N, C-alpha and C positions, 0 to 999 in steps of 0.2 A: 608183775603185770596187773594192771587195774582193769577189772571188768566193768562194763557199763551197768547202770541200774536197769532193772526190767522195764521201768517206765520210759527209758530212753530207747527201747527197742520195739516200739509200737509198729513201725512200718519197715518195709524192706529197704527203703532208702536210708533210714537211720542205721540199720544193720550194715548195709553196704558202706556207709560213711565210716562206721567204727572199724570194720575190717580193713578198709583201705588205709586208714590212719595207723592201724596196727602193722600192716605189711609194708607200707611205703618206704620206711627207712631201710629195711633190709633189701628190698627190691632195688631201691635207688643205689645202694652201695654196690650190690652185685652187678648191676648194669654199668655203673661207672668203671668198675674193675675190668669188665669184659671189653668195654669201649677203649679204655686205656691200653689194654694188652693188644688189641687189634691195631691201634695207632702206633704202638711201639714196634710191632712186627713190620708194619708198612714202612716206617722210617728206617728200620734196619735194612730192609730191601732197597730203599732209595739210596742209601750210602754204601751199599755193597757188603754189608755184614751178613754172613750166612746164619740161618736159624739153626736151632738144635736139631730139627728134623733133617735139614740138609747135611749137617755134620754126621748124623746117624747113618744116612744113606751113603755118604762118602766112605765112612769107616767100614760099613758092611760090604761095599763094592770092592774096597781094597783087600778085605779079608778073603772074599771069594776068589779074587784074582790070584792071591797067594795059595789058596787051596787047590786050584786047578791050573798049574803052570803050563800044562801041555796045550792049553787053548790060548787064543789071543786075549791078552789082559784087557785090551781096549773094548772088545766085544763083551767080555764077561762083566766089566764095570758098567757099561751102558745098559746091559740087560738087567743087572741087579738094581740099578736105579729106577728102572721102568716097571718092575714087577713088585707087587706087594707080597711079602713073605708071611704066610700064615702057618700056624702050628698044625 
C-alpha cells in the first residue's frame, strides 16, 4: 500500500480523499456481494425455492415431532417453526 506524502495531507479534505480512495474498492466489493445475495434470496422466494433457513426450520420441526410422538405432530411442527430455539 502506498502512503501519501506529508505534503499531500495538509487539509482534512485531502486526508478524507485519500482514505476514501483507499477504502472504496473494499467497501464497493462488500456492498455488491450483499446486494447480490439479497437479490438472489428474493428471486429464490419468487420461484418457490426454500432458503437454507427454511430447510433448517423444517428439519428441526420434523425432528421434534419424532421426539414427541404422544403429541399432535402438526401442532409440534407449527410451534417449532414459530419459536426461536436458544441455548
